[in-house]
Legacy VTK file of the C-alpha trace (Angstrom):
# vtk DataFile Version 3.0
C-alpha trace
ASCII
DATASET POLYDATA
POINTS 361 float
72.881 77.689 95.377
74.399 75.625 92.597
78.110 75.910 92.024
80.095 74.318 89.049
83.798 74.679 88.117
84.528 75.205 84.443
87.685 75.892 82.511
88.108 79.595 81.852
88.459 78.697 78.064
85.001 77.244 78.210
83.080 80.367 79.266
80.054 80.887 77.159
78.851 84.205 75.669
76.009 84.133 78.237
78.591 83.752 81.041
80.663 86.696 79.697
77.720 88.933 79.375
76.523 88.085 83.005
80.076 88.619 84.257
80.260 92.073 82.724
76.911 93.091 84.084
77.821 91.878 87.645
81.250 93.675 87.543
79.709 96.989 86.399
77.096 96.751 89.279
79.817 96.329 92.015
82.204 99.101 92.568
84.492 96.732 94.577
85.010 94.715 91.461
85.583 97.646 89.149
89.332 96.987 88.633
90.443 95.581 85.354
91.942 92.719 87.326
88.343 91.488 87.803
87.422 91.731 84.131
86.518 88.554 82.288
89.025 89.626 79.552
91.841 89.576 82.045
90.919 86.051 83.085
90.597 84.932 79.481
93.955 86.454 78.676
95.566 84.510 81.417
93.724 81.356 80.420
95.013 81.701 76.794
98.612 81.356 77.873
98.377 79.186 81.090
96.699 75.919 81.823
94.389 74.971 84.781
92.691 78.426 84.902
89.189 77.813 86.184
86.073 79.663 87.212
83.712 78.845 89.968
80.287 79.744 88.778
77.597 80.422 91.322
73.885 80.364 90.139
70.469 80.408 91.587
67.224 79.688 89.679
69.317 79.249 86.611
70.694 82.691 86.710
74.520 83.504 87.304
75.109 84.873 90.861
78.864 85.215 90.906
82.146 84.164 89.252
85.352 83.136 91.239
88.443 82.713 89.050
91.429 80.723 90.322
94.233 78.423 89.144
94.034 74.812 90.114
97.364 73.678 91.351
98.732 70.327 92.541
96.670 68.759 95.330
93.510 70.527 94.131
94.660 73.869 95.764
93.362 77.177 94.264
95.832 80.110 93.701
95.478 83.550 92.126
95.370 83.050 88.457
98.564 85.150 87.533
100.277 84.421 90.872
101.885 87.766 92.139
100.946 89.505 88.806
97.374 89.274 90.308
97.434 92.799 92.042
93.785 92.154 92.842
91.760 89.108 93.308
88.371 87.911 94.437
84.864 87.104 93.357
82.605 89.132 90.952
79.304 89.185 92.582
76.419 91.679 93.404
77.231 94.116 96.143
74.932 92.558 98.642
75.136 88.997 97.572
74.790 86.247 100.276
77.135 83.429 99.685
79.549 81.237 101.565
83.216 81.235 100.332
84.084 77.766 101.876
80.920 76.271 100.409
81.876 77.545 96.998
85.557 76.171 97.549
84.065 72.699 98.529
81.738 72.587 95.638
84.554 73.464 93.201
86.306 70.333 94.600
89.177 72.311 95.901
91.091 71.186 99.004
92.306 74.835 99.707
92.021 78.302 98.357
94.873 80.741 98.840
93.941 84.351 98.318
95.782 87.625 98.299
94.868 91.307 97.527
91.097 90.637 97.978
89.225 93.886 98.679
88.260 93.892 102.322
84.628 94.821 101.287
84.298 91.178 100.276
83.362 90.358 103.854
82.770 86.487 103.056
86.613 86.064 103.240
87.002 87.746 106.596
86.985 84.524 108.763
90.041 83.246 106.722
92.097 86.528 106.726
95.753 86.468 107.904
97.073 89.676 106.559
95.995 93.202 105.636
97.505 95.792 103.454
96.482 99.246 102.142
96.244 100.059 98.512
96.292 103.676 97.101
94.497 105.335 94.259
94.309 108.790 92.672
90.894 110.379 91.899
90.779 112.232 88.637
86.964 112.483 88.404
87.201 116.284 88.555
90.122 116.631 86.170
93.842 116.865 86.778
93.808 120.555 87.943
91.302 119.801 90.645
93.341 116.804 91.743
96.552 118.769 91.703
94.801 121.545 93.854
93.814 118.846 96.325
97.300 117.555 96.772
98.493 121.136 97.189
95.859 121.563 99.919
97.106 118.490 101.584
100.656 119.894 101.751
102.012 117.442 99.233
104.775 118.895 97.114
105.404 115.771 95.017
103.700 117.131 91.870
105.374 120.469 92.194
108.854 118.888 92.700
108.384 116.523 89.746
107.336 119.295 87.384
110.379 121.234 88.491
112.504 118.207 87.464
110.719 117.960 84.118
111.627 121.550 83.326
115.184 120.845 84.491
115.821 117.704 82.321
114.313 119.729 79.230
116.862 122.495 79.863
119.750 120.138 80.401
119.051 117.246 78.015
116.149 117.848 75.606
112.391 118.029 75.120
110.064 115.465 76.729
107.778 113.329 74.528
105.006 111.264 76.124
103.049 108.479 74.278
100.145 107.211 76.317
99.478 103.994 74.486
102.272 102.199 72.655
102.479 98.709 71.136
106.048 98.873 70.008
107.731 95.590 70.501
111.135 97.346 71.154
109.528 99.359 73.887
108.006 96.099 75.340
111.464 94.474 75.311
113.004 97.434 77.064
110.280 97.329 79.677
111.095 93.538 80.396
114.937 93.938 80.331
114.887 97.006 82.740
112.548 95.440 85.041
114.600 92.268 85.101
117.747 94.134 85.777
115.916 95.926 88.680
114.782 92.773 90.169
118.301 91.298 89.953
119.760 94.348 91.642
117.401 93.737 94.596
118.082 89.958 94.681
114.455 89.206 94.068
114.914 86.645 91.197
113.323 86.554 87.723
109.669 86.781 87.943
109.377 86.833 84.140
110.933 83.352 83.755
107.643 81.384 83.808
106.742 80.271 80.335
103.328 81.951 80.343
104.405 85.405 81.825
105.870 87.030 78.639
103.148 85.732 76.375
100.531 87.130 78.853
102.102 90.622 78.860
102.465 90.574 75.127
98.781 89.784 74.913
97.866 92.498 77.344
99.897 95.112 75.434
97.950 94.388 72.260
94.528 94.109 73.988
92.362 96.855 72.740
88.866 95.544 73.429
85.798 97.562 74.193
85.680 96.543 77.895
89.475 95.921 78.459
92.653 97.661 77.286
96.293 97.367 77.794
98.222 100.646 78.059
101.865 100.769 77.631
102.983 104.314 78.219
106.354 105.797 77.332
108.251 108.867 78.192
111.213 109.924 76.207
113.759 112.780 76.493
114.664 113.540 72.873
114.819 110.068 71.201
115.781 108.243 74.410
113.350 106.235 76.410
113.558 107.287 80.197
110.440 105.438 81.655
107.752 102.950 80.780
104.551 101.929 82.419
102.465 98.796 81.435
99.012 99.134 82.869
95.533 97.790 82.280
92.283 99.703 81.839
88.705 98.696 82.262
85.977 101.291 81.858
87.297 104.425 83.441
89.846 102.765 85.868
93.553 102.528 85.064
95.724 100.091 87.118
99.444 100.769 86.973
100.933 97.295 86.676
104.675 97.260 85.791
106.752 100.437 85.896
110.486 100.993 85.292
112.934 103.643 84.267
116.339 104.438 82.864
118.659 104.663 85.669
120.987 106.897 83.657
118.432 109.599 84.403
117.516 108.595 87.912
118.317 111.974 89.341
115.441 113.535 87.479
112.888 110.967 88.898
111.812 109.738 85.457
109.249 107.217 86.925
107.446 110.043 88.821
107.572 112.124 85.591
105.767 109.442 83.683
103.107 109.061 86.474
102.506 112.918 86.224
102.205 112.748 82.445
99.751 109.843 82.770
97.695 111.855 85.101
97.665 114.912 82.796
96.525 112.807 79.868
94.036 110.594 81.848
90.948 112.505 80.686
91.846 111.993 76.950
92.173 108.316 77.623
88.890 108.055 79.443
90.460 107.505 82.829
88.871 108.840 86.069
90.790 106.809 88.557
94.408 105.444 88.730
95.108 102.542 90.948
98.646 102.348 92.285
98.194 99.005 94.142
99.438 98.043 97.537
102.649 99.310 99.195
103.687 102.085 101.600
106.071 103.838 99.422
106.430 107.584 100.131
105.584 108.674 96.671
102.217 106.686 96.797
101.347 108.298 100.048
102.135 111.780 98.694
100.112 111.313 95.464
97.228 109.188 96.784
93.708 110.742 96.984
92.734 107.862 99.178
93.296 104.166 99.974
91.337 100.968 100.511
92.070 97.805 102.325
93.189 94.553 100.845
93.280 91.126 102.707
95.058 87.992 102.196
94.672 84.363 103.766
93.637 80.827 103.013
90.554 78.586 103.096
91.908 75.137 103.878
89.695 72.020 104.302
92.827 70.049 105.588
93.279 70.664 109.308
97.113 69.857 109.421
97.883 71.875 106.358
95.813 74.646 107.488
97.924 75.045 110.775
101.210 74.625 108.927
100.260 77.253 106.226
99.078 79.707 108.859
102.331 79.374 110.772
104.195 79.911 107.691
102.344 83.014 106.711
102.652 84.489 110.079
106.477 83.856 110.138
106.596 85.707 106.636
104.720 88.761 108.139
106.965 88.835 111.231
110.171 89.185 109.104
108.724 91.478 106.484
110.724 94.745 106.083
113.472 93.441 108.655
117.053 92.441 108.019
115.958 88.843 107.971
113.789 89.295 104.924
116.606 89.322 102.298
118.183 86.181 103.714
114.770 84.443 103.723
114.071 85.493 100.167
117.392 84.029 99.091
116.845 80.735 100.858
113.361 80.372 99.370
114.660 80.984 95.911
117.219 78.273 96.319
114.540 75.847 97.450
112.268 76.719 94.512
114.985 76.344 92.044
115.795 72.865 93.413
112.402 71.480 94.065
109.804 73.472 92.276
109.247 74.903 88.757
107.225 77.879 90.208
108.932 81.132 89.429
109.769 83.523 92.253
107.253 86.245 93.242
107.111 89.384 91.515
108.701 92.259 93.589
107.280 95.718 94.084
108.153 98.265 91.443
LINES 1 362
361 0 1 2 3 4 5 6 7 8 9 10 11 12 13 14 15 16 17 18 19 20 21 22 23 24 25 26 27 28 29 30 31 32 33 34 35 36 37 38 39 40 41 42 43 44 45 46 47 48 49 50 51 52 53 54 55 56 57 58 59 60 61 62 63 64 65 66 67 68 69 70 71 72 73 74 75 76 77 78 79 80 81 82 83 84 85 86 87 88 89 90 91 92 93 94 95 96 97 98 99 100 101 102 103 104 105 106 107 108 109 110 111 112 113 114 115 116 117 118 119 120 121 122 123 124 125 126 127 128 129 130 131 132 133 134 135 136 137 138 139 140 141 142 143 144 145 146 147 148 149 150 151 152 153 154 155 156 157 158 159 160 161 162 163 164 165 166 167 168 169 170 171 172 173 174 175 176 177 178 179 180 181 182 183 184 185 186 187 188 189 190 191 192 193 194 195 196 197 198 199 200 201 202 203 204 205 206 207 208 209 210 211 212 213 214 215 216 217 218 219 220 221 222 223 224 225 226 227 228 229 230 231 232 233 234 235 236 237 238 239 240 241 242 243 244 245 246 247 248 249 250 251 252 253 254 255 256 257 258 259 260 261 262 263 264 265 266 267 268 269 270 271 272 273 274 275 276 277 278 279 280 281 282 283 284 285 286 287 288 289 290 291 292 293 294 295 296 297 298 299 300 301 302 303 304 305 306 307 308 309 310 311 312 313 314 315 316 317 318 319 320 321 322 323 324 325 326 327 328 329 330 331 332 333 334 335 336 337 338 339 340 341 342 343 344 345 346 347 348 349 350 351 352 353 354 355 356 357 358 359 360
């Protein structure tokens, strides 16, 4: 197997066509995060985005995107904005992850949120998480009936609050796909305020982040679209969701809401409107990403496993990194996590230009 590393900005039309064909043939790579258009959007605003291209007999066999950082270490291309990550390959492709990393001349490759079905990463996995999805292939009413049969009252309760806010405040207006710059600025301002309130730092401070999100909002390509959905009561915005869509899959990416109306659960109201309008937008599945929030469990049709870990060719660094990752997992969701996050942010501000990680919505 031949492997070459190229800049994502230098992908040829032949590479792009092969990428799309491989992605459409592998359900594990169906998410818009695996789309070549997403990789190109990141590469347009951020340097050092590369793709390891595997080929055999002159034919492309797979594509592995990554960001080459200091020390020739590979990272997810959009840091913690990469809700899914991995390699676009045929479903039953036979390849070696560490061989590809070596041939790309990387000393290490840190990965997160890789579908567990990509078994070549299994020897290097340190953490596992579950991601939720909503199946809309039979339409909203069929999905709603399935949730009712599962004894979930989330949809019923959210619709009750929708009727309540319309009685008490005004009519609801839903826009499935907006490109309004004012709405975009509101999304960023609200999300930044939410992150500050949770002491999670400003994940939008990186010079490439806002340009990437603006590019996504205005992406309306045949194989990849940005969708910024807006819910208003009267003329006032109460919730916004920026997601990405590829073929018939919509991935909810950044969601925020107006805390003035929090008693009505505006974020959930927006999700229900998205589900009701999914068919008109060509969406058959909505990915909610990882996380064990109660609303995700209540709305989910099912879940799939994601893994994270590292391939490291440096023995000492490998042990140190593994110890660090294990320590992070041990304090996750404990009282120590907040203090640890604060300490890490101080170190980053002092010693590193890398922005803090993006928090959960």
